[in-house]
Backbone as XML, in Angstrom:
<?xml version="1.0"?>
<chain id="A" units="angstrom">
  <residue number="1" name="UNK">
    <atom name="N" x="-23.710" y="-33.962" z="0.461"/>
    <atom name="CA" x="-22.647" y="-34.941" z="0.626"/>
    <atom name="C" x="-21.865" y="-34.592" z="1.899"/>
  </residue>
  <residue number="2" name="UNK">
    <atom name="N" x="-21.647" y="-35.588" z="2.722"/>
    <atom name="CA" x="-20.906" y="-35.359" z="3.962"/>
    <atom name="C" x="-19.411" y="-35.234" z="3.670"/>
  </residue>
  <residue number="3" name="UNK">
    <atom name="N" x="-18.694" y="-34.734" z="4.653"/>
    <atom name="CA" x="-17.241" y="-34.623" z="4.507"/>
    <atom name="C" x="-16.618" y="-35.993" z="4.275"/>
  </residue>
  <residue number="4" name="UNK">
    <atom name="N" x="-17.088" y="-36.972" z="5.014"/>
    <atom name="CA" x="-16.560" y="-38.329" z="4.864"/>
    <atom name="C" x="-16.796" y="-38.854" z="3.449"/>
  </residue>
  <residue number="5" name="UNK">
    <atom name="N" x="-17.965" y="-38.593" z="2.909"/>
    <atom name="CA" x="-18.269" y="-39.032" z="1.541"/>
    <atom name="C" x="-17.387" y="-38.302" z="0.529"/>
  </residue>
  <residue number="6" name="UNK">
    <atom name="N" x="-17.133" y="-37.024" z="0.753"/>
    <atom name="CA" x="-16.258" y="-36.263" z="-0.152"/>
    <atom name="C" x="-14.844" y="-36.820" z="-0.133"/>
  </residue>
  <residue number="7" name="UNK">
    <atom name="N" x="-14.360" y="-37.149" z="1.067"/>
    <atom name="CA" x="-13.010" y="-37.708" z="1.196"/>
    <atom name="C" x="-12.924" y="-39.056" z="0.483"/>
  </residue>
  <residue number="8" name="UNK">
    <atom name="N" x="-13.922" y="-39.905" z="0.691"/>
    <atom name="CA" x="-13.948" y="-41.206" z="0.006"/>
    <atom name="C" x="-13.930" y="-41.016" z="-1.504"/>
  </residue>
  <residue number="9" name="UNK">
    <atom name="N" x="-14.708" y="-40.066" z="-1.999"/>
    <atom name="CA" x="-14.780" y="-39.816" z="-3.433"/>
    <atom name="C" x="-13.427" y="-39.382" z="-3.986"/>
  </residue>
  <residue number="10" name="UNK">
    <atom name="N" x="-12.760" y="-38.483" z="-3.275"/>
    <atom name="CA" x="-11.443" y="-38.017" z="-3.716"/>
    <atom name="C" x="-10.467" y="-39.185" z="-3.769"/>
  </residue>
  <residue number="11" name="UNK">
    <atom name="N" x="-10.446" y="-39.983" z="-2.712"/>
    <atom name="CA" x="-9.524" y="-41.126" z="-2.657"/>
    <atom name="C" x="-9.827" y="-42.131" z="-3.755"/>
  </residue>
  <residue number="12" name="UNK">
    <atom name="N" x="-11.101" y="-42.439" z="-3.955"/>
    <atom name="CA" x="-11.473" y="-43.422" z="-4.968"/>
    <atom name="C" x="-11.166" y="-42.950" z="-6.386"/>
  </residue>
  <residue number="13" name="UNK">
    <atom name="N" x="-11.100" y="-41.651" z="-6.593"/>
    <atom name="CA" x="-10.815" y="-41.128" z="-7.924"/>
    <atom name="C" x="-9.321" y="-40.955" z="-8.201"/>
  </residue>
  <residue number="14" name="UNK">
    <atom name="N" x="-8.484" y="-41.318" z="-7.251"/>
    <atom name="CA" x="-7.042" y="-41.261" z="-7.465"/>
    <atom name="C" x="-6.594" y="-42.516" z="-8.215"/>
  </residue>
  <residue number="15" name="UNK">
    <atom name="N" x="-5.542" y="-42.391" z="-9.009"/>
    <atom name="CA" x="-5.033" y="-43.579" z="-9.701"/>
    <atom name="C" x="-4.535" y="-44.616" z="-8.684"/>
  </residue>
  <residue number="16" name="UNK">
    <atom name="N" x="-4.543" y="-45.854" z="-9.077"/>
    <atom name="CA" x="-4.117" y="-46.930" z="-8.175"/>
    <atom name="C" x="-2.680" y="-46.770" z="-7.701"/>
  </residue>
  <residue number="17" name="UNK">
    <atom name="N" x="-1.841" y="-46.110" z="-8.500"/>
    <atom name="CA" x="-0.441" y="-45.954" z="-8.107"/>
    <atom name="C" x="-0.172" y="-44.614" z="-7.413"/>
  </residue>
  <residue number="18" name="UNK">
    <atom name="N" x="-1.228" y="-43.902" z="-6.986"/>
    <atom name="CA" x="-1.049" y="-42.629" z="-6.294"/>
    <atom name="C" x="-0.321" y="-42.855" z="-4.977"/>
  </residue>
  <residue number="19" name="UNK">
    <atom name="N" x="0.581" y="-41.949" z="-4.673"/>
    <atom name="CA" x="1.315" y="-42.063" z="-3.417"/>
    <atom name="C" x="0.498" y="-41.452" z="-2.283"/>
  </residue>
  <residue number="20" name="UNK">
    <atom name="N" x="0.912" y="-41.763" z="-1.087"/>
    <atom name="CA" x="0.296" y="-41.214" z="0.116"/>
    <atom name="C" x="0.319" y="-39.684" z="0.061"/>
  </residue>
  <residue number="21" name="UNK">
    <atom name="N" x="1.476" y="-39.133" z="-0.328"/>
    <atom name="CA" x="1.638" y="-37.683" z="-0.410"/>
    <atom name="C" x="0.707" y="-37.065" z="-1.456"/>
  </residue>
  <residue number="22" name="UNK">
    <atom name="N" x="0.558" y="-37.723" z="-2.595"/>
    <atom name="CA" x="-0.333" y="-37.209" z="-3.640"/>
    <atom name="C" x="-1.791" y="-37.184" z="-3.173"/>
  </residue>
  <residue number="23" name="UNK">
    <atom name="N" x="-2.191" y="-38.230" z="-2.486"/>
    <atom name="CA" x="-3.566" y="-38.276" z="-1.983"/>
    <atom name="C" x="-3.776" y="-37.198" z="-0.927"/>
  </residue>
  <residue number="24" name="UNK">
    <atom name="N" x="-2.817" y="-37.046" z="-0.019"/>
    <atom name="CA" x="-2.930" y="-35.986" z="0.993"/>
    <atom name="C" x="-2.988" y="-34.609" z="0.356"/>
  </residue>
  <residue number="25" name="UNK">
    <atom name="N" x="-2.206" y="-34.412" z="-0.705"/>
    <atom name="CA" x="-2.211" y="-33.123" z="-1.405"/>
    <atom name="C" x="-3.586" y="-32.851" z="-2.012"/>
  </residue>
  <residue number="26" name="UNK">
    <atom name="N" x="-4.190" y="-33.858" z="-2.604"/>
    <atom name="CA" x="-5.529" y="-33.698" z="-3.185"/>
    <atom name="C" x="-6.569" y="-33.394" z="-2.115"/>
  </residue>
  <residue number="27" name="UNK">
    <atom name="N" x="-6.463" y="-34.083" z="-0.973"/>
    <atom name="CA" x="-7.396" y="-33.834" z="0.124"/>
    <atom name="C" x="-7.228" y="-32.414" z="0.667"/>
  </residue>
  <residue number="28" name="UNK">
    <atom name="N" x="-5.980" y="-31.969" z="0.824"/>
    <atom name="CA" x="-5.727" y="-30.608" z="1.309"/>
    <atom name="C" x="-6.259" y="-29.580" z="0.321"/>
  </residue>
  <residue number="29" name="UNK">
    <atom name="N" x="-6.042" y="-29.817" z="-0.964"/>
    <atom name="CA" x="-6.522" y="-28.895" z="-1.995"/>
    <atom name="C" x="-8.044" y="-28.784" z="-1.949"/>
  </residue>
  <residue number="30" name="UNK">
    <atom name="N" x="-8.716" y="-29.923" z="-1.830"/>
    <atom name="CA" x="-10.177" y="-29.916" z="-1.758"/>
    <atom name="C" x="-10.655" y="-29.146" z="-0.524"/>
  </residue>
  <residue number="31" name="UNK">
    <atom name="N" x="-9.936" y="-29.301" z="0.579"/>
    <atom name="CA" x="-10.285" y="-28.555" z="1.790"/>
    <atom name="C" x="-10.124" y="-27.062" z="1.611"/>
  </residue>
  <residue number="32" name="UNK">
    <atom name="N" x="-9.044" y="-26.660" z="0.932"/>
    <atom name="CA" x="-8.825" y="-25.231" z="0.682"/>
    <atom name="C" x="-9.920" y="-24.657" z="-0.213"/>
  </residue>
  <residue number="33" name="UNK">
    <atom name="N" x="-10.316" y="-25.412" z="-1.215"/>
    <atom name="CA" x="-11.399" y="-24.972" z="-2.103"/>
    <atom name="C" x="-12.688" y="-24.799" z="-1.311"/>
  </residue>
  <residue number="34" name="UNK">
    <atom name="N" x="-12.988" y="-25.772" z="-0.464"/>
    <atom name="CA" x="-14.221" y="-25.703" z="0.332"/>
    <atom name="C" x="-14.208" y="-24.496" z="1.269"/>
  </residue>
  <residue number="35" name="UNK">
    <atom name="N" x="-13.059" y="-24.237" z="1.906"/>
    <atom name="CA" x="-12.962" y="-23.065" z="2.793"/>
    <atom name="C" x="-13.146" y="-21.774" z="2.008"/>
  </residue>
  <residue number="36" name="UNK">
    <atom name="N" x="-12.587" y="-21.713" z="0.814"/>
    <atom name="CA" x="-12.735" y="-20.526" z="-0.024"/>
    <atom name="C" x="-14.184" y="-20.307" z="-0.429"/>
  </residue>
  <residue number="37" name="UNK">
    <atom name="N" x="-14.855" y="-21.374" z="-0.806"/>
    <atom name="CA" x="-16.265" y="-21.251" z="-1.184"/>
    <atom name="C" x="-17.118" y="-20.818" z="0.006"/>
  </residue>
  <residue number="38" name="UNK">
    <atom name="N" x="-16.782" y="-21.328" z="1.187"/>
    <atom name="CA" x="-17.501" y="-20.917" z="2.404"/>
    <atom name="C" x="-17.280" y="-19.432" z="2.677"/>
  </residue>
  <residue number="39" name="UNK">
    <atom name="N" x="-16.053" y="-18.947" z="2.464"/>
    <atom name="CA" x="-15.775" y="-17.517" z="2.621"/>
    <atom name="C" x="-16.622" y="-16.688" z="1.663"/>
  </residue>
  <residue number="40" name="UNK">
    <atom name="N" x="-16.766" y="-17.149" z="0.436"/>
    <atom name="CA" x="-17.584" y="-16.432" z="-0.544"/>
    <atom name="C" x="-19.044" y="-16.412" z="-0.090"/>
  </residue>
  <residue number="41" name="UNK">
    <atom name="N" x="-19.544" y="-17.564" z="0.348"/>
    <atom name="CA" x="-20.939" y="-17.637" z="0.809"/>
    <atom name="C" x="-21.199" y="-16.693" z="1.976"/>
  </residue>
  <residue number="42" name="UNK">
    <atom name="N" x="-20.215" y="-16.554" z="2.860"/>
    <atom name="CA" x="-20.379" y="-15.693" z="4.035"/>
    <atom name="C" x="-19.875" y="-14.274" z="3.799"/>
  </residue>
  <residue number="43" name="UNK">
    <atom name="N" x="-19.580" y="-13.967" z="2.540"/>
    <atom name="CA" x="-19.121" y="-12.640" z="2.127"/>
    <atom name="C" x="-17.884" y="-12.180" z="2.901"/>
  </residue>
  <residue number="44" name="UNK">
    <atom name="N" x="-16.968" y="-13.115" z="3.113"/>
    <atom name="CA" x="-15.703" y="-12.798" z="3.786"/>
    <atom name="C" x="-14.591" y="-12.676" z="2.742"/>
  </residue>
  <residue number="45" name="UNK">
    <atom name="N" x="-14.809" y="-11.821" z="1.770"/>
    <atom name="CA" x="-13.825" y="-11.623" z="0.703"/>
    <atom name="C" x="-13.511" y="-10.133" z="0.581"/>
  </residue>
  <residue number="46" name="UNK">
    <atom name="N" x="-12.413" y="-9.847" z="-0.108"/>
    <atom name="CA" x="-12.065" y="-8.466" z="-0.414"/>
    <atom name="C" x="-11.783" y="-8.365" z="-1.908"/>
  </residue>
  <residue number="47" name="UNK">
    <atom name="N" x="-11.833" y="-7.157" z="-2.420"/>
    <atom name="CA" x="-11.588" y="-6.945" z="-3.847"/>
    <atom name="C" x="-10.092" y="-7.047" z="-4.156"/>
  </residue>
  <residue number="48" name="UNK">
    <atom name="N" x="-9.775" y="-7.240" z="-5.424"/>
    <atom name="CA" x="-8.373" y="-7.251" z="-5.851"/>
    <atom name="C" x="-7.716" y="-5.913" z="-5.544"/>
  </residue>
  <residue number="49" name="UNK">
    <atom name="N" x="-8.469" y="-4.847" z="-5.702"/>
    <atom name="CA" x="-7.941" y="-3.508" z="-5.416"/>
    <atom name="C" x="-7.557" y="-3.383" z="-3.938"/>
  </residue>
  <residue number="50" name="UNK">
    <atom name="N" x="-8.424" y="-3.854" z="-3.054"/>
    <atom name="CA" x="-8.126" y="-3.808" z="-1.616"/>
    <atom name="C" x="-6.925" y="-4.675" z="-1.284"/>
  </residue>
  <residue number="51" name="UNK">
    <atom name="N" x="-6.835" y="-5.843" z="-1.892"/>
    <atom name="CA" x="-5.698" y="-6.710" z="-1.651"/>
    <atom name="C" x="-4.401" y="-6.030" z="-2.090"/>
  </residue>
  <residue number="52" name="UNK">
    <atom name="N" x="-4.422" y="-5.408" z="-3.261"/>
    <atom name="CA" x="-3.243" y="-4.679" z="-3.731"/>
    <atom name="C" x="-2.841" y="-3.585" z="-2.765"/>
  </residue>
  <residue number="53" name="UNK">
    <atom name="N" x="-3.819" y="-2.882" z="-2.234"/>
    <atom name="CA" x="-3.565" y="-1.814" z="-1.261"/>
    <atom name="C" x="-2.896" y="-2.387" z="-0.006"/>
  </residue>
  <residue number="54" name="UNK">
    <atom name="N" x="-3.417" y="-3.494" z="0.497"/>
    <atom name="CA" x="-2.854" y="-4.114" z="1.703"/>
    <atom name="C" x="-1.430" y="-4.595" z="1.472"/>
  </residue>
  <residue number="55" name="UNK">
    <atom name="N" x="-1.175" y="-5.169" z="0.307"/>
    <atom name="CA" x="0.183" y="-5.644" z="-0.001"/>
    <atom name="C" x="1.151" y="-4.473" z="-0.049"/>
  </residue>
  <residue number="56" name="UNK">
    <atom name="N" x="0.729" y="-3.382" z="-0.666"/>
    <atom name="CA" x="1.602" y="-2.198" z="-0.709"/>
    <atom name="C" x="1.912" y="-1.686" z="0.696"/>
  </residue>
  <residue number="57" name="UNK">
    <atom name="N" x="0.952" y="-1.755" z="1.601"/>
    <atom name="CA" x="1.194" y="-1.326" z="2.979"/>
    <atom name="C" x="2.210" y="-2.231" z="3.667"/>
  </residue>
  <residue number="58" name="UNK">
    <atom name="N" x="2.135" y="-3.548" z="3.392"/>
    <atom name="CA" x="3.070" y="-4.484" z="4.009"/>
    <atom name="C" x="4.502" y="-4.251" z="3.519"/>
  </residue>
  <residue number="59" name="UNK">
    <atom name="N" x="4.631" y="-3.775" z="2.276"/>
    <atom name="CA" x="5.957" y="-3.618" z="1.673"/>
    <atom name="C" x="6.685" y="-2.382" z="2.188"/>
  </residue>
  <residue number="60" name="UNK">
    <atom name="N" x="6.004" y="-1.534" z="2.897"/>
    <atom name="CA" x="6.653" y="-0.306" z="3.401"/>
    <atom name="C" x="7.483" y="-0.574" z="4.615"/>
  </residue>
</chain>
């Protein structure tokens, strides 16, 4: 499915009374999900333990 087809699908599945902001929010959410899945496919992730370690370093 192309990006354009995914966008059409998201828009068509919104209720008829959806606001512009609600539709944009759904499109942004879908984009974030897709980017996250791409990161997983390309093994660009870190463990929860590593994330906790990095957060502790930032807090110092």
